Structures are given as C-alpha cells and as structure tokens.
C-alpha positions as CSV (number, residue, x, y, z in Angstrom):
1,X,119.1,10.3,53.7
2,X,120.4,12.9,56.1
3,X,123.5,12.6,58.0
4,X,122.8,11.0,61.5
5,X,123.4,13.3,64.4
6,X,123.5,13.2,68.2
7,X,122.3,16.1,70.3
8,X,122.4,16.2,74.1
9,X,125.0,15.5,76.8
10,X,127.1,12.4,77.2
11,X,127.0,10.3,79.3
12,X,123.2,9.8,79.5
13,X,120.6,7.7,81.1
14,X,117.9,7.9,78.4
15,X,118.3,8.3,74.6
16,X,115.6,9.2,72.1
17,X,116.0,7.6,68.6
18,X,114.1,9.6,66.0
19,X,114.1,10.1,62.3
20,X,114.2,6.4,61.2
21,X,112.7,5.9,57.7
22,X,111.3,2.5,58.8
23,X,111.5,0.6,62.1
24,X,111.1,-3.1,61.9
25,X,110.6,-4.7,65.3
26,X,110.4,-8.4,64.3
27,X,107.8,-9.0,67.0
28,X,105.5,-11.0,64.7
29,X,104.7,-14.7,64.8
30,X,107.7,-17.0,65.3
31,X,106.3,-19.8,63.1
32,X,104.4,-20.2,59.8
33,X,104.4,-18.3,56.5
34,X,105.0,-14.5,56.4
35,X,104.0,-12.3,53.4
36,X,104.1,-8.7,54.6
37,X,106.4,-6.4,56.6
38,X,103.5,-5.5,58.8
39,X,103.5,-9.0,60.1
40,X,107.0,-8.4,61.3
41,X,106.1,-5.1,63.0
42,X,107.0,-2.4,60.4
43,X,106.5,1.2,61.7
44,X,106.9,4.6,60.2
45,X,106.8,8.0,62.0
46,X,107.8,6.6,65.4
47,X,110.4,7.3,68.0
48,X,112.1,4.9,70.4
49,X,113.4,5.7,73.9
50,X,116.1,3.5,75.3
51,X,117.4,3.4,78.8
52,X,120.8,2.5,80.0
53,X,120.6,-0.1,82.8
54,X,122.9,-0.5,85.8
55,X,124.1,-3.8,84.4
56,X,125.6,-2.0,81.5
57,X,123.2,-2.8,78.7
58,X,120.4,-0.9,77.0
59,X,116.7,-1.6,77.3
60,X,113.8,-0.4,75.0
61,X,111.6,1.7,77.3
62,X,109.1,3.2,74.9
63,X,108.1,3.0,71.2
64,X,105.4,5.3,69.8
65,X,104.4,8.1,67.5
66,X,106.8,10.9,67.0
67,X,105.6,13.9,69.1
68,X,103.5,11.8,71.4
69,X,102.9,13.4,74.8
70,X,103.4,10.0,76.4
71,X,107.1,9.9,75.3
72,X,109.4,9.8,78.3
73,X,112.0,12.6,78.7
74,X,115.4,11.8,77.2
75,X,118.8,13.2,78.0
76,X,120.0,12.9,74.4
77,X,118.6,12.5,70.9
78,X,119.9,10.6,67.9
79,X,118.4,11.5,64.6
80,X,118.8,8.5,62.3
81,X,118.5,10.5,59.1
82,X,115.9,8.3,57.4
83,X,117.7,5.0,57.8
84,X,116.3,1.6,58.5
85,X,116.3,0.5,62.1
86,X,115.8,-3.2,62.9
87,X,117.0,-5.7,65.5
88,X,120.7,-6.5,65.5
89,X,121.3,-9.3,63.0
90,X,122.5,-12.7,64.3
91,X,124.8,-15.1,62.5
92,X,123.9,-18.2,64.5
93,X,126.2,-20.7,62.8
94,X,129.9,-20.0,62.0
95,X,133.3,-21.6,62.2
96,X,135.0,-18.2,62.0
97,X,138.2,-19.0,64.0
98,X,140.6,-21.1,61.9
99,X,144.0,-20.9,60.2
100,X,144.9,-21.5,56.6
101,X,142.6,-21.7,53.5
102,X,141.2,-24.3,51.2
103,X,141.0,-22.4,47.9
104,X,142.7,-25.3,46.1
105,X,139.9,-27.6,47.2
106,X,137.3,-25.2,45.8
107,X,138.9,-25.5,42.4
108,X,139.0,-29.3,42.8
109,X,135.3,-29.3,43.4
110,X,134.7,-27.1,40.3
111,X,136.6,-29.8,38.4
112,X,134.3,-32.5,39.6
113,X,135.7,-33.9,42.9
114,X,133.2,-34.3,45.7
115,X,133.6,-33.0,49.2
116,X,133.8,-36.6,50.4
117,X,136.5,-37.5,47.9
118,X,138.6,-34.5,48.9
119,X,138.2,-35.4,52.6
120,X,139.1,-39.0,52.0
121,X,142.4,-37.8,50.4
122,X,143.3,-35.9,53.5
123,X,141.7,-32.6,52.6
124,X,138.5,-31.1,54.0
125,X,138.3,-30.5,57.7
126,X,141.5,-32.3,58.5
127,X,143.5,-29.9,56.3
128,X,142.3,-26.9,58.3
129,X,142.9,-28.9,61.5
130,X,146.6,-29.2,60.7
131,X,146.9,-25.5,60.0
132,X,145.0,-24.5,63.1
133,X,147.0,-26.8,65.4
134,X,150.1,-25.2,64.2
135,X,148.8,-21.6,64.8
136,X,149.2,-19.6,68.0
137,X,146.4,-17.9,69.8
138,X,147.5,-14.5,68.5
139,X,147.7,-15.9,64.9
140,X,144.2,-17.2,65.2
141,X,143.0,-13.9,66.5
142,X,144.5,-11.9,63.7
143,X,143.1,-14.3,61.1
144,X,139.6,-14.2,62.5
145,X,139.4,-10.4,63.3
146,X,138.9,-9.2,59.7
147,X,136.2,-11.7,59.2
148,X,134.3,-10.5,62.3
149,X,134.8,-6.9,61.3
150,X,133.2,-7.7,57.9
151,X,130.3,-9.3,59.7
152,X,129.8,-6.2,61.8
153,X,129.8,-4.1,58.7
154,X,127.0,-6.2,57.2
155,X,124.9,-5.3,60.3
156,X,125.5,-8.4,62.4
157,X,125.5,-7.9,66.2
158,X,125.7,-11.5,67.4
159,X,128.0,-14.3,66.1
160,X,128.1,-17.9,67.1
161,X,131.7,-19.2,66.9
162,X,132.2,-22.9,66.9
163,X,135.4,-24.7,67.6
164,X,136.2,-28.0,65.8
165,X,139.4,-27.3,64.0
166,X,141.7,-28.5,66.8
167,X,140.4,-32.0,67.5
168,X,142.7,-32.4,70.4
169,X,142.5,-30.9,73.9
170,X,145.2,-28.2,73.6
171,X,144.1,-27.0,70.2
172,X,140.4,-26.9,71.1
173,X,141.1,-24.9,74.2
174,X,143.4,-22.7,72.1
175,X,140.5,-21.8,69.8
176,X,138.3,-20.9,72.8
177,X,141.2,-18.7,74.1
178,X,141.2,-16.9,70.7
179,X,137.4,-16.4,70.9
180,X,137.9,-14.9,74.4
181,X,140.4,-12.4,73.1
182,X,138.1,-11.5,70.1
183,X,135.2,-11.2,72.5
184,X,137.1,-8.4,74.3
185,X,138.3,-6.8,71.0
186,X,134.8,-6.5,69.6
187,X,133.0,-5.6,72.8
188,X,130.4,-3.0,72.0
189,X,130.2,-4.2,68.4
190,X,129.6,-7.9,68.5
191,X,128.5,-10.5,71.1
192,X,130.4,-13.7,70.4
193,X,128.7,-17.0,71.5
194,X,131.2,-19.9,71.8
195,X,130.2,-23.5,71.0
196,X,132.4,-26.5,71.7
197,X,132.7,-28.8,68.7
198,X,135.6,-31.2,69.2
199,X,133.2,-33.8,67.6
200,X,133.6,-32.1,64.2
201,X,135.6,-35.0,62.7
202,X,137.7,-37.9,63.7
203,X,141.3,-36.7,63.9
204,X,143.9,-38.6,61.8
205,X,145.6,-40.1,64.8
206,X,142.3,-41.8,65.7
207,X,141.3,-42.9,62.2
208,X,141.4,-46.5,63.2
209,X,139.9,-45.9,66.6
210,X,136.9,-43.5,66.5
211,X,135.5,-44.9,69.7
212,X,138.8,-44.0,71.4
213,X,138.4,-40.4,70.2
214,X,134.8,-40.2,71.4
215,X,136.0,-41.4,74.8
216,X,138.7,-38.7,74.8
217,X,136.1,-36.0,73.9
218,X,133.9,-37.2,76.7
219,X,136.5,-37.8,79.4
220,X,139.0,-35.0,78.8
221,X,138.3,-32.5,76.0
222,X,134.8,-31.3,76.9
223,X,135.5,-30.9,80.6
224,X,138.7,-29.0,79.9
225,X,136.8,-26.7,77.4
226,X,134.1,-26.1,80.0
227,X,136.7,-25.1,82.5
228,X,138.6,-22.9,80.1
229,X,135.6,-20.8,79.0
230,X,133.1,-19.7,81.6
231,X,131.0,-18.3,78.8
232,X,130.9,-21.5,76.8
233,X,127.3,-21.9,75.6
234,X,126.8,-25.1,73.7
235,X,128.2,-28.4,72.5
236,X,127.8,-29.4,68.8
237,X,128.4,-32.7,67.1
238,X,128.5,-33.7,63.4
239,X,126.1,-36.6,63.0
240,X,127.0,-37.8,59.5
241,X,128.3,-40.7,57.5
242,X,132.0,-40.9,58.0
243,X,132.0,-38.6,61.0
244,X,129.9,-39.5,64.1
245,X,127.0,-41.9,64.6
246,X,123.9,-41.2,66.6
247,X,125.2,-43.6,69.3
248,X,128.4,-41.7,69.6
249,X,126.6,-38.4,69.7
250,X,124.5,-39.8,72.5
251,X,127.6,-40.4,74.6
252,X,128.7,-36.8,74.0
253,X,125.3,-35.4,74.8
254,X,125.3,-37.1,78.2
255,X,128.6,-35.4,79.1
256,X,127.3,-32.1,77.8
257,X,124.3,-32.4,80.0
258,X,126.4,-33.2,83.0
259,X,128.4,-30.0,82.3
260,X,125.3,-27.9,82.0
261,X,125.6,-27.3,78.3
262,X,122.7,-27.7,75.8
263,X,123.3,-29.5,72.5
264,X,123.4,-28.5,68.9
265,X,123.8,-30.9,66.0
266,X,125.1,-30.8,62.4
267,X,122.7,-33.3,60.7
268,X,121.7,-34.5,57.2
269,X,124.3,-32.6,55.2
270,X,125.2,-35.6,53.1
271,X,123.0,-38.4,54.4
272,X,120.0,-38.7,56.7
273,X,121.0,-40.8,59.7
274,X,117.9,-39.9,61.8
275,X,119.9,-37.2,63.4
276,X,117.0,-34.8,63.6
277,X,114.9,-37.2,65.6
278,X,117.7,-37.8,68.0
279,X,118.5,-34.1,68.4
280,X,114.9,-33.2,69.1
281,X,114.7,-36.0,71.7
282,X,117.7,-34.4,73.3
283,X,116.0,-31.0,73.4
284,X,118.7,-29.6,71.2
285,X,118.7,-25.9,70.7
286,X,119.1,-26.3,66.9
287,X,119.9,-28.7,64.1
288,X,122.0,-27.3,61.2
289,X,122.5,-28.0,57.5
290,X,119.5,-30.3,56.7
291,X,120.3,-30.7,53.0
292,X,119.1,-34.3,53.0
293,X,116.4,-34.2,55.6
294,X,113.5,-36.6,55.0
295,X,109.9,-35.5,55.1
296,X,109.3,-37.4,58.4
297,X,111.8,-35.1,60.1
298,X,109.9,-32.0,59.0
299,X,107.0,-32.8,61.2
300,X,109.2,-33.8,64.0
301,X,110.8,-30.3,63.9
302,X,107.5,-28.6,63.5
303,X,106.2,-30.0,66.7
304,X,109.4,-29.1,68.6
305,X,111.2,-26.0,69.9
306,X,114.4,-27.1,68.2
307,X,115.4,-24.5,65.5
308,X,116.2,-25.6,62.0
309,X,119.2,-23.6,60.8
310,X,119.4,-23.3,57.1
311,X,122.8,-22.5,55.5
312,X,122.0,-21.7,51.9
313,X,125.6,-20.5,51.0
314,X,126.8,-24.0,51.7
315,X,124.5,-25.3,49.1
316,X,125.8,-22.7,46.7
317,X,129.5,-23.3,47.5
318,X,129.1,-27.1,47.2
319,X,126.6,-27.0,44.4
320,X,124.2,-29.1,46.4
321,X,120.4,-28.9,46.8
322,X,119.0,-26.4,49.3
323,X,117.6,-27.5,52.6
324,X,113.8,-27.8,52.6
325,X,113.4,-24.4,54.3
326,X,110.1,-23.7,52.5
327,X,108.6,-26.9,53.6
328,X,109.9,-26.4,57.2
329,X,108.3,-23.0,57.4
330,X,105.0,-24.2,56.0
331,X,105.0,-27.2,58.4
332,X,105.3,-24.7,61.3
333,X,109.0,-25.3,62.3
334,X,111.2,-22.6,63.7
335,X,113.6,-21.7,60.9
336,X,116.8,-19.6,61.1
337,X,119.4,-18.7,58.4
338,X,123.2,-18.3,58.9
339,X,126.4,-18.1,56.8
340,X,128.2,-21.2,58.0
341,X,131.4,-19.1,57.5
342,X,134.1,-21.7,57.3
343,X,137.1,-22.4,55.0
344,X,135.8,-25.5,53.2
345,X,132.1,-25.3,52.4
346,X,131.1,-21.6,52.8
347,X,134.0,-19.2,52.7
348,X,132.1,-16.0,53.3
349,X,131.2,-13.5,56.0
350,X,128.2,-12.1,54.1
351,X,125.0,-12.8,56.0
352,X,123.1,-10.6,53.6
353,X,124.1,-12.8,50.7
354,X,122.9,-15.8,52.7
355,X,119.6,-14.1,53.2
356,X,119.3,-13.4,49.5
357,X,120.0,-17.0,48.6
358,X,117.4,-18.2,51.1
359,X,114.9,-16.2,49.1
360,X,116.1,-17.0,45.6
361,X,117.2,-20.6,46.2
362,X,115.3,-21.9,49.2
363,X,112.1,-20.0,48.3
364,X,111.5,-18.3,51.6
365,X,109.9,-14.9,51.6
366,X,112.0,-11.9,52.6
367,X,110.0,-11.6,55.8
368,X,110.6,-15.2,56.7
369,X,114.3,-14.8,56.1
370,X,114.6,-11.6,58.2
371,X,112.8,-13.4,61.0
372,X,115.4,-16.2,60.5
373,X,118.3,-13.9,61.2
374,X,116.7,-12.1,64.1
375,X,114.1,-13.8,66.3
376,X,114.6,-17.4,65.2
377,X,118.4,-17.0,65.2
378,X,118.1,-15.7,68.8
379,X,116.1,-18.8,69.7
380,X,118.8,-21.0,68.1
381,X,121.3,-19.5,70.5
382,X,118.8,-19.5,73.5
383,X,118.5,-15.7,73.5
384,X,122.2,-14.8,74.2
385,X,122.6,-12.2,77.0
386,X,118.8,-11.9,77.1
387,X,118.7,-10.6,73.5
388,X,115.5,-11.9,71.9
389,X,116.1,-10.8,68.3
390,X,113.3,-8.3,68.7
391,X,112.8,-4.6,69.4
392,X,110.3,-5.0,72.2
393,X,109.5,-2.7,75.1
394,X,111.0,-4.1,78.3
395,X,113.6,-6.2,76.5
396,X,117.3,-5.6,75.9
397,X,117.9,-3.2,73.0
398,X,120.3,-4.5,70.4
399,X,119.9,-2.9,67.0
400,X,121.3,-2.4,63.5
401,X,120.9,0.8,61.6
402,X,121.3,0.3,57.8
403,X,122.0,2.9,55.1
404,X,118.7,2.0,53.4
405,X,115.5,3.9,53.0
406,X,113.3,0.8,52.9
407,X,113.6,-2.9,53.9
408,X,112.9,-4.2,50.4
409,X,116.2,-3.0,49.2
410,X,117.9,-5.3,51.6
411,X,117.2,-8.2,49.2
412,X,117.3,-6.3,45.9
413,X,121.0,-5.6,45.1
414,X,122.4,-9.2,44.9
415,X,125.7,-9.6,46.8
416,X,125.9,-5.9,47.7
417,X,124.9,-5.6,51.3
418,X,124.0,-2.3,52.9
419,X,126.7,-0.7,55.1
420,X,125.6,-0.6,58.7
421,X,125.6,2.9,60.0
422,X,127.9,3.3,63.0
423,X,125.9,6.0,64.6
424,X,124.6,3.8,67.4
425,X,127.9,2.0,68.0
426,X,129.8,5.4,68.1
427,X,127.3,6.6,70.7
428,X,128.0,3.5,72.8
429,X,124.8,1.7,71.8
430,X,125.3,-1.6,70.0
C-alpha cells in the first residue's frame, strides 16, 4: 500500500477520496443470510466525493467510477493508498466506564466457580460498584480513556457507553458526567452514545428490599439522569434471575417512556424469563446477550424491528454457549455484534476479535458479521446522529480506513486487528 496523502487547500467544502483498494458500503439487505461481499456493496475502482455541511458533519455526495465525467468538483483530494474503506464500525454494547478490575474473579472461574457463585459471595457487578462509587469523575475518565483509544485504533467510530456501576443516584450521574467529558475528549474520533442502566443489579443496601430499589430508580434516579445528560439516549435493564423480573422491568419502562427514552434489555444471559417477548412488546431498540434464548423467541425477534445484539466474547470469557446468532439470521432477525467491554465478563476493547469469534463460534458469515457492526449496530442505537452504518449518497459520512488491501483479511489473522489509518481523522473527517 502507498502512503496516504492529501492534496488541495484546507479548509475545504468538498473532498474527493480516491485510491481505495476496496470500498464496502454495507448498503445490502438488513436481514437474512449473506454469502458474498457484493451483497454488502463491495466496489473497486471508485471515487467518493464528500461535502462538509453547515451543521458541522460530512455527507456522501457522490460515489462512482474513478475518472467519471459526472464526478463533482472537489477542493481537495485524499489518496487512500490502496486501503480498505468501509463504514465506521460501531460497538453497540459496552460498559466501558468503570473503576477497578476483577482479574481475580477471572482466575476463580478458571478454577471452577460460576459467575453466579462469585456474585453471591459479593463479587461480580457489586465489586465494580464499590470501586466505581469510590472513584471521582476525573478518575473514571482517566480509567476509560485508554479503552476508548484502543477502540478507535480498531476502527470503531461509535461506542455505546452504559452506566450501571453506580446503583445510586450520585454515582450513576457521576458516570454520565465522565461520559460527557470523554465525549468532548474524543470529539472527531468517536461518537459516544450514553445509556442509563441503574437497573444493572440490586445494590447491597437494597438486598432485602428489591422493590424499594426499583421504586428509587423510577422516582429519583432515572429522572435525575435524564436531567444530567441532555444526550442520554436509552434506558437498559437486566432481566435475569437474581436481578430484575419482567414485572419490575415494566415499571422502569413506563418511566423511561415518560422521559422520552427508548428501552434496551439484557435478557437470557443465564436463564430465559420471557424477556425477549416483553422487550419486543415494549418496542425496545435491542435485546442483548441471548445465550439462553428459546426457539420461540427467535420467531418473535424475526418479526420485529428489535435488534438482537450478540456478544460472543462474553461466551468466550465465561466459557458459556454462544447465542443462537446463526438461527437468528436465518429466521430473518436483525443481528448486531458488540464487545460487551466490561470488567467481569468480557474485559476487552477488541471489536475485531468479537467479529472473528462470531464467525468461528457463532457460525455467522464474515459478511453477516460486518453488517452486524455497521448497519444493524446503527439500528440497535437508532442511527445515532443520523449515521446509518452505511456509505450511501445523501447520508452522513462516517468511515473507517483500515490498513488492509482486502476485506477477507479482517477475519484472517486471529486476534490481530488491522490498525485504522488516521488519514481521515487527521484531515478532520471521522
């Protein structure tokens, strides 16, 4: 590959992107099996012209053959040097803002203890809650920043950041404040989507009174979080044995609706409590985990617009079965893939590794997985900032340029993700 280069004046209104080895637009079908890159819109020998809009973003104005007489005039040109150009990758499920670590628990699991046994002994989520409650906003920012930087280096451009390690009003708001600082720090590199998840676990002080905690979440915590973060996008709840019931989730969903926030739901990680059916009836943007999802729920998802978010690295980390992602795709569901970056069940920032495990473990095709971290991931986040997870004329332009000469290599070198070229970011184009 050649060194990328920029020619033309700065600032500029229109920029021509040329010299990509392959361009993958991800404009193919959103549902059903995929078996070829052409189904995802692979192009060679093409240029793109992007236009800077008054609102501060970029829009794809033209895509066509290099040298075409129809190509609009551009003020500057970026030669991508044979690299792969594709939509900006989206990590649509993370808990990236937290304090402390749980490496000791990882070893305990290797020695035979289950996630549930560790949690019952005071570990698990509640261990991270104690550390996070004790941390300041600057400490949370400095802990999360390297993780986000690593994600950007994998080619990620959008990250959903869930709260859920505070489990009290002040600490949940504190996590949102840290996300707001990080949002400014990574402006131009990453778009951070914040999700309120105070219903991540029952805090220790409410162990004997879970209904009291649900009331606190509904009456005080969620309204305060909505007021603290004007960009708050979703409310999530962990519908699981030992965490929250469908009935409790229903109460939380009513408050979320009154606050104008769509729902998400962690469901079927350890037991199927009919959380999928409930979430679909709520019109949830997504359901996440799905390790124990029963066959009846596959058809429910296939007939809905709720995105099934698979988290294959959680299965690897916990040595649990994979979610039925193959069956979900075959049934016609919308299927996304994410890291679940968190300290207890998926301590990783590597979205590329999650993609590889979705192929090797969950039996998706590479094309289905790439759709799952672009278009379907965008749908799981309700197209954040108008970004659709596609490179499509007339839509916002958010792209990743990878140091690869072909898309197959994205899945070939296990655990070794390609470095995202910074040529677009350095030119002010994320």
